[in-house]
PAPAVEX-241403 format. One record per residue (C-alpha): residue number from 0; x, y, z. Coordinates in steps of 0.5 Angstrom, whole numbers. Each point is the difference from the previous one (the first is absolute). Layout:
<recs>
{NUM, {X, Y, Z}}
...
</recs>
This chain:
<recs>
{0, {1, -210, 99}}
{1, {7, -3, 0}}
{2, {-1, -3, -7}}
{3, {0, 5, -6}}
{4, {-2, -2, -7}}
{5, {2, 6, -5}}
{6, {4, 2, -6}}
{7, {6, 0, 4}}
{8, {-1, -7, 2}}
{9, {-2, -5, 5}}
{10, {2, 3, 7}}
{11, {-1, -3, 7}}
{12, {3, -1, 7}}
{13, {3, -7, 1}}
{14, {-4, -5, 4}}
{15, {-8, 0, 2}}
{16, {-6, -2, -3}}
{17, {0, -2, -8}}
{18, {-3, 6, -4}}
{19, {1, 5, 6}}
{20, {8, -1, 0}}
{21, {5, -2, -5}}
{22, {0, -7, 2}}
{23, {4, -6, -4}}
{24, {-7, -2, -3}}
{25, {-1, 8, -2}}
{26, {7, 0, -3}}
{27, {-2, -7, -4}}
{28, {-6, 3, -2}}
{29, {2, 6, -3}}
{30, {6, -3, -3}}
{31, {-4, -5, -4}}
{32, {-5, 6, -3}}
{33, {6, 3, -2}}
{34, {3, -6, -3}}
{35, {-7, -1, -4}}
{36, {0, 7, -2}}
{37, {7, -1, -3}}
{38, {-2, -6, -4}}
{39, {-6, 3, -3}}
{40, {4, 6, -3}}
{41, {3, -5, -5}}
{42, {0, -7, -2}}
{43, {7, -3, 0}}
{44, {4, -6, 2}}
{45, {4, 3, 6}}
{46, {-2, 6, 4}}
{47, {6, 3, 5}}
{48, {-1, 5, 6}}
{49, {5, 3, 4}}
{50, {0, 0, 7}}
{51, {4, 4, 5}}
{52, {-1, 3, 7}}
{53, {2, 5, 5}}
{54, {3, -2, 7}}
{55, {-6, 0, 4}}
{56, {0, -6, 5}}
{57, {-6, -3, -3}}
{58, {3, 1, -7}}
{59, {3, -7, -1}}
{60, {-7, -4, 2}}
{61, {-4, 4, -4}}
{62, {5, 0, -6}}
{63, {0, -8, 0}}
{64, {-8, 0, 0}}
{65, {0, 4, -6}}
{66, {5, -3, -4}}
{67, {-3, -7, 1}}
{68, {-7, 2, -1}}
{69, {3, 3, -7}}
{70, {4, -7, -1}}
{71, {-7, -4, 1}}
{72, {-3, 4, -5}}
{73, {6, -2, -5}}
{74, {3, 7, 0}}
{75, {8, 0, 0}}
{76, {3, 5, 6}}
{77, {6, 4, 0}}
{78, {2, 1, 7}}
{79, {4, 6, 2}}
{80, {-1, -1, 7}}
{81, {2, 6, 4}}
{82, {-1, 6, -5}}
{83, {-3, 6, -1}}
{84, {-6, 3, -3}}
{85, {3, 3, -6}}
{86, {5, -6, -1}}
{87, {-6, -4, -1}}
{88, {-3, 5, -5}}
{89, {7, 0, -4}}
{90, {0, -8, 0}}
{91, {-7, -1, -3}}
{92, {2, 3, -7}}
{93, {7, -3, 1}}
{94, {-2, -7, 1}}
{95, {-6, 1, -6}}
{96, {-5, -2, 6}}
{97, {-7, 0, 0}}
{98, {0, 4, 7}}
{99, {3, 1, 7}}
{100, {-2, 0, 7}}
{101, {3, 4, 5}}
{102, {-1, -2, 8}}
{103, {0, 6, 3}}
{104, {-4, 5, 4}}
{105, {4, 6, -2}}
{106, {1, 5, 6}}
{107, {-5, -4, 5}}
{108, {2, -3, 6}}
{109, {3, -7, 1}}
{110, {-7, -3, 1}}
{111, {-2, 1, -7}}
{112, {1, -3, -6}}
{113, {-2, 0, -7}}
{114, {-1, -2, -7}}
{115, {2, 5, -5}}
{116, {-2, -2, -7}}
{117, {4, 2, -7}}
{118, {-2, -1, -7}}
{119, {5, -3, -6}}
{120, {3, 7, 0}}
{121, {2, 0, 7}}
{122, {-5, 5, 2}}
{123, {-6, 0, 5}}
{124, {-6, -2, -3}}
{125, {-6, 4, -2}}
{126, {-6, 1, 4}}
{127, {-4, -4, -5}}
{128, {5, -6, 0}}
{129, {0, 1, 8}}
{130, {-7, -1, 0}}
{131, {0, -6, -4}}
{132, {5, -3, 5}}
{133, {-5, 1, 6}}
{134, {-6, -2, -4}}
{135, {4, -7, -2}}
{136, {2, -1, 8}}
{137, {-7, 1, 2}}
{138, {-3, -5, -5}}
{139, {5, -6, 2}}
{140, {0, -3, -7}}
{141, {7, -1, -1}}
{142, {3, -6, -4}}
{143, {6, -3, 3}}
{144, {5, -4, -4}}
{145, {1, -7, 0}}
{146, {7, -4, 2}}
{147, {3, 0, -6}}
{148, {-1, 8, -2}}
{149, {2, 3, 7}}
{150, {5, 6, -1}}
{151, {7, 0, 3}}
{152, {3, 5, 4}}
{153, {7, 3, -2}}
{154, {4, 5, 5}}
{155, {4, 6, -3}}
{156, {3, 4, 5}}
{157, {4, 4, -5}}
{158, {-6, 5, -1}}
{159, {2, 6, 5}}
{160, {7, 0, -3}}
{161, {-3, 0, -7}}
{162, {-5, 6, 2}}
{163, {6, 4, 2}}
{164, {4, -2, -7}}
{165, {-7, 3, -3}}
{166, {0, 6, 4}}
{167, {8, 2, -1}}
{168, {-1, -1, -7}}
{169, {-5, 6, 0}}
{170, {3, 6, -4}}
{171, {-2, 5, 5}}
{172, {4, -4, 6}}
{173, {6, 4, 0}}
{174, {5, -5, 3}}
{175, {6, 4, 0}}
{176, {-2, 6, 3}}
{177, {-3, -4, 6}}
{178, {6, -4, 1}}
{179, {4, 7, -1}}
{180, {-4, 3, 6}}
{181, {2, -5, 5}}
{182, {-7, 0, 3}}
{183, {-1, -3, 7}}
{184, {-7, -3, 1}}
{185, {-3, -3, 6}}
{186, {-6, -5, -2}}
{187, {-6, -2, 4}}
{188, {-2, -7, -3}}
{189, {-6, -1, 5}}
{190, {3, -7, 1}}
{191, {-3, -2, -7}}
{192, {2, -1, -7}}
{193, {3, 7, -1}}
{194, {5, -2, 5}}
{195, {3, -5, -6}}
{196, {-2, 5, -6}}
{197, {2, 7, 2}}
{198, {7, -2, 3}}
{199, {1, -4, -7}}
{200, {-2, 6, -4}}
{201, {4, 5, 4}}
{202, {6, -4, 0}}
{203, {0, -1, -8}}
{204, {0, 8, 0}}
{205, {6, 1, 4}}
{206, {-4, 2, 6}}
{207, {3, -1, 8}}
{208, {-6, -3, 3}}
{209, {-2, -1, 7}}
{210, {-5, -5, 1}}
{211, {-6, 1, 5}}
{212, {-5, -5, 1}}
{213, {2, -4, -6}}
{214, {-1, -7, 3}}
{215, {-6, -3, -4}}
{216, {-3, -4, 5}}
{217, {-7, 4, 0}}
{218, {1, 2, 7}}
{219, {-2, 8, -1}}
{220, {4, 4, 5}}
{221, {-5, 6, -1}}
{222, {-6, 1, -4}}
{223, {2, -2, -7}}
{224, {-4, 6, -3}}
{225, {6, 5, -2}}
{226, {-3, 6, 4}}
{227, {4, 5, 4}}
{228, {-3, -2, 7}}
{229, {3, -7, -1}}
{230, {7, 1, -2}}
{231, {3, 3, 6}}
{232, {6, -5, 0}}
{233, {2, 2, -8}}
{234, {0, 7, 2}}
{235, {5, -1, 6}}
{236, {4, -5, -5}}
{237, {0, 5, -5}}
{238, {3, 6, 4}}
{239, {5, -5, 4}}
{240, {3, -3, -6}}
{241, {0, 7, -3}}
{242, {-3, -3, -6}}
{243, {-2, 4, -7}}
{244, {-7, -3, 1}}
{245, {-5, -5, 3}}
{246, {-4, -5, -5}}
{247, {-6, -4, 3}}
{248, {-5, -5, -4}}
{249, {-6, -4, 2}}
{250, {0, -7, 1}}
{251, {-1, -2, -8}}
{252, {5, 6, -2}}
{253, {-5, 4, -5}}
{254, {-1, 6, 5}}
{255, {6, 4, 1}}
{256, {2, 6, 5}}
{257, {6, 4, 1}}
{258, {3, 4, 6}}
{259, {5, 5, 0}}
{260, {7, 1, 3}}
{261, {-3, 3, 6}}
{262, {-5, -5, 1}}
{263, {-6, 3, -2}}
{264, {-5, -3, -5}}
{265, {1, 2, -7}}
{266, {-7, -1, -1}}
{267, {-3, -7, -3}}
{268, {-5, 5, -4}}
{269, {7, 3, -3}}
{270, {3, -7, -2}}
{271, {-4, 1, -7}}
{272, {1, 7, 0}}
{273, {8, 0, 0}}
{274, {0, -6, -5}}
{275, {-5, 3, -5}}
{276, {4, 6, 1}}
{277, {6, -4, -2}}
{278, {-3, -4, -6}}
{279, {-4, 6, -3}}
{280, {7, 4, 0}}
{281, {3, -5, -5}}
{282, {-6, -2, -3}}
{283, {-6, 5, 0}}
{284, {-7, -3, 0}}
{285, {-7, -1, 4}}
{286, {-1, -3, 7}}
{287, {-5, -3, 4}}
{288, {-1, -1, 7}}
{289, {-7, -2, 4}}
{290, {-4, 5, 3}}
{291, {2, -1, 7}}
{292, {7, 3, -2}}
{293, {4, 6, 1}}
{294, {-1, 6, -5}}
{295, {7, 1, 0}}
{296, {0, -5, -6}}
{297, {-4, 4, -4}}
{298, {4, 6, 1}}
{299, {7, -4, -2}}
{300, {-4, -3, -6}}
{301, {-2, 7, -2}}
{302, {7, 3, 1}}
{303, {3, -5, -5}}
{304, {-6, 2, -5}}
{305, {-4, -7, 1}}
{306, {-7, -1, 2}}
{307, {-2, -3, 6}}
{308, {-6, -5, 2}}
{309, {-3, -3, 6}}
{310, {-3, -7, 0}}
{311, {-4, -3, 5}}
{312, {4, -4, 6}}
{313, {3, -6, -2}}
{314, {6, -2, -4}}
{315, {-5, -3, -5}}
{316, {-3, 6, -1}}
{317, {6, 4, 0}}
{318, {3, -4, -6}}
{319, {-7, 0, -4}}
{320, {1, 8, 0}}
{321, {7, -1, -1}}
{322, {-1, -4, -6}}
{323, {-5, 5, -3}}
{324, {4, 6, 2}}
{325, {6, -3, -3}}
{326, {3, 2, 7}}
{327, {8, -1, 0}}
{328, {0, -1, 8}}
{329, {-6, 0, 5}}
{330, {-2, -4, 6}}
{331, {-3, 2, 7}}
{332, {2, 5, 6}}
{333, {1, -6, 4}}
{334, {7, -1, -3}}
{335, {-2, -4, -6}}
{336, {4, 1, -6}}
{337, {-2, -2, -7}}
{338, {5, 0, -5}}
{339, {-3, -3, -7}}
{340, {7, 0, -2}}
{341, {1, -7, 4}}
{342, {-7, -2, 1}}
{343, {-7, 3, 2}}
{344, {0, -1, 8}}
{345, {3, 3, 6}}
{346, {7, -1, 1}}
{347, {4, 2, 6}}
{348, {7, -2, -3}}
{349, {-2, 4, -7}}
{350, {-1, 6, 5}}
{351, {6, -1, 4}}
{352, {4, 0, -6}}
{353, {-3, 6, -3}}
{354, {0, 4, 6}}
{355, {8, -1, 1}}
{356, {1, 2, -7}}
{357, {-3, 6, 1}}
{358, {3, 2, 7}}
{359, {7, -2, -3}}
{360, {-1, 4, -6}}
{361, {-3, 6, 4}}
{362, {6, 0, 5}}
{363, {-4, 2, 6}}
{364, {-2, -3, 6}}
{365, {-7, -3, 1}}
{366, {-3, 5, 4}}
{367, {2, 5, -5}}
{368, {-3, -4, -5}}
{369, {-7, 0, 4}}
{370, {1, 7, 1}}
{371, {0, 2, -8}}
{372, {-7, -3, -1}}
{373, {-7, 3, 1}}
{374, {-2, 0, 8}}
{375, {-6, -4, 1}}
{376, {-2, -4, 7}}
{377, {-5, -6, 0}}
{378, {-4, -3, 6}}
{379, {-2, -7, -1}}
{380, {-5, -2, 5}}
{381, {-5, -6, 0}}
{382, {-7, -2, 4}}
{383, {-1, -7, 2}}
{384, {-6, -3, -3}}
{385, {-5, -4, 4}}
{386, {-5, -5, -3}}
{387, {-6, 3, -2}}
{388, {3, 7, -2}}
{389, {-3, 3, -7}}
{390, {7, 3, -3}}
{391, {-4, 2, -6}}
{392, {-5, 4, 4}}
{393, {6, 3, 4}}
{394, {3, 2, -7}}
{395, {-6, 3, -3}}
{396, {-2, 4, 6}}
{397, {7, 3, 0}}
{398, {0, 1, -8}}
{399, {-7, 4, 2}}
{400, {3, 4, 5}}
{401, {6, 3, -4}}
{402, {-4, 0, -7}}
{403, {2, 7, -1}}
{404, {7, -2, 0}}
{405, {4, -4, -6}}
{406, {-2, -7, 1}}
{407, {2, -6, -3}}
{408, {-3, -7, 1}}
{409, {4, -5, -4}}
{410, {3, -3, 6}}
{411, {-4, 2, 6}}
{412, {-1, 7, 1}}
{413, {6, 5, -1}}
{414, {-1, 8, 2}}
{415, {4, 5, -3}}
{416, {1, 6, 3}}
{417, {4, 6, -2}}
{418, {6, -2, 3}}
{419, {-1, -6, 3}}
{420, {-4, -7, -1}}
{421, {-3, -6, 4}}
{422, {-1, -7, -3}}
{423, {-5, -5, 3}}
{424, {0, -7, -2}}
{425, {-2, -7, 3}}
{426, {7, -4, -1}}
{427, {1, -6, -4}}
{428, {4, -3, 5}}
{429, {-2, 1, 7}}
{430, {-7, 1, 3}}
{431, {1, 8, 1}}
{432, {-2, 6, -3}}
{433, {6, 4, -2}}
{434, {1, 8, 1}}
{435, {5, 3, -4}}
{436, {1, 8, 0}}
{437, {6, 4, -3}}
{438, {1, 7, 2}}
{439, {6, 6, 0}}
{440, {2, -2, 7}}
{441, {-1, -7, 4}}
{442, {-4, 4, 5}}
{443, {-5, 2, -5}}
{444, {0, -7, -3}}
{445, {-1, -3, 7}}
{446, {-6, 5, 2}}
{447, {-3, -1, -7}}
{448, {0, -8, 1}}
{449, {-3, 1, 8}}
{450, {-5, 4, -3}}
{451, {-2, -5, -5}}
{452, {0, -6, 5}}
{453, {-4, 4, 5}}
{454, {-5, 1, -6}}
{455, {0, -7, -2}}
{456, {-2, -2, 7}}
{457, {-5, 5, 1}}
{458, {-4, -3, -6}}
{459, {1, -7, 2}}
{460, {-1, 1, 7}}
{461, {6, -4, 2}}
</recs>
């Protein structure tokens, strides 16, 4: 199962058979369905869609297929070329466009790519809108434009700079304090577009930047998911260079993780905790994260007098609850910062600017800042799915097994124990069951995850 259709977009591996992988025909099919949906939203003369991509090897091929499909539907395309997911999100409303497409498979390895689809606000589509596009794709009832009505492609490669301009305009970004702090930072851009955008931002903030894997050639030097086990080179560079901290992003720059001056992970989960602490200290309010995220955000929010709520996993779900809850900041524990002051999307550039402002004002080391927050430890594991495995039945069995505990089933099964929790859910983006746990120590979190995995395997006979 290497072609996955969900509210997170259309994602698959390059090559192989049509309908089983993300082939050129599949890219054209789903771009066509999206274009038809765009035209159904309102009747007008000119339709415009912003398109950008990360640096993965298949990106240029997929982008050209997608853009020219939209042209064939009479839709004008603003081509950002190499870009970031949050940059495309910011560009859509700035261009008064009808939507946007980002060609990226986020943290997936290089053989993957995807079409991430945006609405006219530059936000990810709702589940209902995503379902309509999938329905259009299956009907093949697409009416293309005649030769005199084809769209045009306009290149605009200024948007990363424009995005950075918008980040630096945010009132809570303390540019002077950051400049005065004389930070030295090592950046791991995983040879994608973070290697363009992050050093540009840091330069504008007066930070001494050491680049590691910042050549946007799509040859990822390590697994592109920004987890501790993939970041040995960054840890070594931070210690060797005596840097204040390390920064790593995923290939499309919507996930963000930090490393302290000792080469230890700040904790991907704590990216949002720290940024929220800074924002809430200046502008008190409410927060939202998904139910697979750390309890530390709730603790920090309540410390500042705010209300915390949890959403189902998925950026679109977090944004929905943020709007309902008037949240001032939110995001996901995978290092995704959503700060509505700029836009409703995960944005590593926003996170970097807020985090450095906090560090500069606190005048403490990165490790000291981490030590100031409640200490929880997470284990993030997964079980590969095999064809014919009934995931819903497995989750139901686990729910029944723990029926005397506090259970939440809005997204898979979350079991809350007195001082720990476990969340089981089928991934939207990979053929796996995710098993996330959190406990007061790493050993307890790992042991809880292993115990649950063993129980799942017993239930499923695998």
